[in-house]
C-alpha positions in Angstrom: -11.0 -5.9 5.6 -8.1 -4.6 8.2 -7.3 -5.9 11.4 -5.5 -6.5 14.2 -2.9 -9.1 12.7 -3.5 -7.2 9.2 -4.1 -9.8 6.1 -2.7 -13.3 5.6 0.3 -13.6 2.9 -0.7 -16.6 -0.1 1.6 -19.1 2.2 -0.6 -18.1 5.0 1.6 -16.2 7.0 1.0 -12.5 8.0 2.8 -9.7 6.5 5.8 -8.5 7.9 5.0 -4.7 7.9 0.9 -3.6 9.4 0.4 -1.9 5.9 0.0 -4.7 3.1 0.1 -3.6 -0.6 -0.2 -6.5 -2.9 -0.1 -6.3 -7.3 -1.3 -8.8 -9.7 -0.1 -8.3 -13.1 -3.1 -8.6 -15.8 -2.1 -11.6 -18.6 -2.2 -9.8 -22.2 -2.2 -6.4 -20.8 -3.3 -3.6 -23.5 -0.2 -2.1 -25.4 -2.2 0.8 -26.1 -5.1 1.3 -23.5 -2.1 3.0 -21.4 -2.9 6.3 -23.0 -6.4 6.9 -22.6 -6.5 4.9 -19.1 -5.7 8.8 -17.0 -8.9 10.1 -18.9 -10.5 7.1 -18.2 -9.8 7.5 -14.8 -11.1 11.0 -14.4 -14.1 10.3 -12.3 -11.6 8.5 -9.8 -9.6 11.8 -9.7 -12.8 14.3 -8.8 -13.9 12.1 -5.8 -10.4 11.8 -5.0 -9.8 15.4 -4.8 -12.8 15.4 -2.5 -11.6 12.9 -0.1 -8.0 13.7 0.3 -9.0 16.9 2.1 -11.0 15.2 4.4 -8.8 12.6 5.0 -6.5 15.5 6.0 -9.1 16.8 8.7 -10.0 13.2 9.5 -5.9 12.8 10.6 -5.6 16.1 12.4 -9.1 14.9 14.7 -7.9 10.9 15.2 -4.3 12.5 16.2 -6.0 14.9 19.0 -7.9 11.4 19.4 -4.4 8.8 19.6 -3.0 12.2 22.4 -5.3 11.7 24.7 -6.6 7.9 24.3 -4.0 6.6 22.9 -6.4 5.2 20.0 -7.3 5.6 16.5 -11.0 5.7 16.4 -12.1 2.6 14.3 -14.6 4.8 11.8 -12.2 7.0 11.2 -9.3 4.4 10.3 -11.2 2.8 8.1 -12.0 6.1 6.1 -8.5 6.8 6.3 -7.4 3.1 5.2 -10.8 3.4 2.3 -9.0 6.4 1.0 -5.2 5.4 0.7 -7.0 1.7 -0.8 -9.5 4.2 -3.5 -5.7 5.7 -4.0 -3.7 2.8 -5.0 -6.7 0.9 -6.9 -6.3 4.3 -9.2 -2.8 4.6 -9.1 -2.4 1.0 -10.2 -5.1 1.4 -13.2 -3.8 4.8 -15.1 -1.2 6.2 -13.1 2.4 6.0 -11.1 1.4 2.2 -9.5 2.3 0.8 -12.4 -0.5 0.5 -15.5 -0.5 -2.8 -14.4 -4.3 -4.2 -15.1 -6.8 -3.0 -17.6 -10.2 -3.7 -14.8 -11.6 -0.2 -14.2 -11.3 0.5 -10.4 -13.9 -0.1 -8.5 -16.2 3.2 -6.5 -16.0 2.2 -3.3 -13.7 2.9 0.6 -13.9 -0.7 1.2 -11.9 -3.8 -0.1 -12.4 -5.2 -3.2 -10.0 -8.4 -2.7 -11.1 -9.4 -6.6 -9.3 -6.4 -7.8 -5.7 -6.6 -8.8 -4.4 -3.7 -6.2 -5.0 -4.4 -2.8 -4.2 -2.4 0.2 -5.1 -3.3 3.5 -3.8 -1.7 7.3 -4.1 -3.3 10.3 -5.5 -2.0 12.6 -3.7 -1.0 15.8 -5.3 -1.8 19.4 -3.3 0.8 21.1 -1.1 3.6 19.5 1.7 5.7 21.5 0.9 8.8 22.3 3.8 11.1 22.5 5.0 9.9 19.1 2.0 11.1 17.9 3.6 14.8 18.2 7.1 14.3 16.2 5.6 11.1 13.4 4.5 13.3 10.3 7.0 16.4 10.5 10.7 15.4 12.3 11.0 11.5 12.4 9.5 11.1 8.9 11.9 13.3 7.3 14.7 11.0 6.1 11.5 9.4 4.0 10.3 12.3 2.7 13.5 13.2 1.5 13.9 9.6 -0.7 10.0 9.9 -1.8 11.0 13.0 -3.3 13.5 11.6 -5.5 11.2 8.2 -6.2 7.9 11.3 -7.1 9.6 15.1 -7.6 6.4 16.3 -6.6 6.2 14.6 -3.3 8.0 16.5 -0.9 6.1 16.6 2.4 3.0 14.4 3.8 -0.3 16.6 3.4 -0.2 16.7 -0.1 1.4 13.4 -0.7 -1.1 11.2 -1.0 -3.2 13.6 -3.4 -0.8 14.4 -6.2 0.7 10.9 -5.5 -2.5 8.9 -6.2 -4.3 11.9 -9.4 -0.6 12.0 -11.0 -0.6 10.7 -14.8 2.3 8.5 -16.1 5.7 10.0 -16.3 4.2 13.1 -13.1 8.3 13.0 -12.2 10.9 11.4 -10.8 12.7 8.1 -10.8 9.2 6.5 -10.5 7.2 8.5 -13.2 10.6 7.9 -15.6 10.1 4.0 -14.9 6.4 4.5 -16.1 7.3 6.1 -19.3 9.9 3.5 -20.0 7.4 0.1 -19.2 4.7 2.3 -20.8 7.1 2.4 -24.2 7.9 -1.3 -24.4 4.7 -2.1 -23.7 3.7 -0.3 -26.6 5.8 -1.5 -28.9 6.5 -5.1 -28.1 2.5 -5.8 -25.7 4.9 -7.2 -23.0 5.5 -6.3 -19.4 8.9 -6.6 -17.8 8.7 -8.7 -14.8 11.7 -6.4 -13.5 10.5 -3.4 -13.9 7.1 -4.4 -12.6 8.6 -6.1 -9.7 10.6 -2.5 -8.7 7.3 -0.1 -9.6 5.1 -2.4 -7.1 8.3 -2.6 -4.5 8.5 1.8 -4.7 4.6 1.9 -4.2 4.9 -0.3 -1.2 7.4 2.1 0.1 5.6 5.2 -0.7 2.5 4.3 1.2 4.2 2.7 3.7 5.4 6.0 5.0 2.2 7.8 4.2 0.5 5.4 6.7 3.0 5.6 9.1 2.9 10.3 8.5 -0.8 9.6 8.7 -0.9 8.5 12.4 -2.3 4.9 11.2 1.1 3.1 12.9 3.9 3.5 15.3 5.9 1.1 13.2 8.6 3.3 11.7 8.8 2.6 7.4 12.1 0.0 7.2 14.3 2.1 4.6 13.7 -1.5 2.2 13.0 -1.9 -1.0 10.7 -5.1 -1.0 10.0 -5.7 -4.8 7.5 -7.7 -6.1 3.3 -8.3 -6.3 3.2 -9.8 -2.8 4.3 -8.7 0.3 7.3 -10.5 2.5 6.0 -12.4 5.3 6.5 -13.2 8.5 8.2 -17.1 8.0 5.4 -19.6 10.1 6.3 -20.4 13.6 7.4 -24.2 13.1 4.5 -26.7 14.3 4.5 -29.3 17.1 2.9 -32.6 16.8 1.0 -34.0 19.4 3.3 -36.4 21.8 3.5 -39.8 21.4 2.4 -41.5 24.3 5.5 -44.4 24.8 3.8 -47.9 23.9 4.0 -50.7 27.2 7.0 -53.4 25.9 5.0 -56.9 24.8 6.4 -60.2 25.8 6.0 -62.8 23.9 4.8 -66.3 25.5 
């Protein structure tokens, strides 16, 4: 469930970034099932093919709302974050997200906390009216250049989510190459290399931060930093201060 504070990190601390992407690697992952996951996920691809055009329309409407009111309507935000959440689950199951689970993705825009891939975006109470005019076409350009290297068929934020979400294993770019290498290692050894898992999830985390920023869902600029691993980096918890102990009166001996 989205909220102003975001989701909690496993340690109990809040994630550093409002876009919190996590993944869990299935134990006993099938060696060969990744060969057919793209086919099994076709029903999801068909639904996402309708959801992503709606995502773009809703983003434009939300942009006007932010421009005039400084707020992203909650109902629209729940829809756009739901599309990203659904896309990440499908991508993690069948394509560039990592093929890291054999559990079939649920058909829902809502949260699925028990699924091995989760994406939660903290709802912003206020957003800058001015930034809405320059986020997606100007400020995010350096990010687009980086993402273009990761996923070669992704060069603008408008079609990014759709192509990224439904692309098959090895759809292009560095991320696609890593997926091919991972899939072959899994096929011949039955093991998913932890280093590749951490790297692939880190790249996806970067991509979804950029998508959320370009889609006007946050004012926090995506960091130029690769946060690897299945869990989000968390802000350190503030030091706890125990209750003051009142001084005890001195005792006198008789």
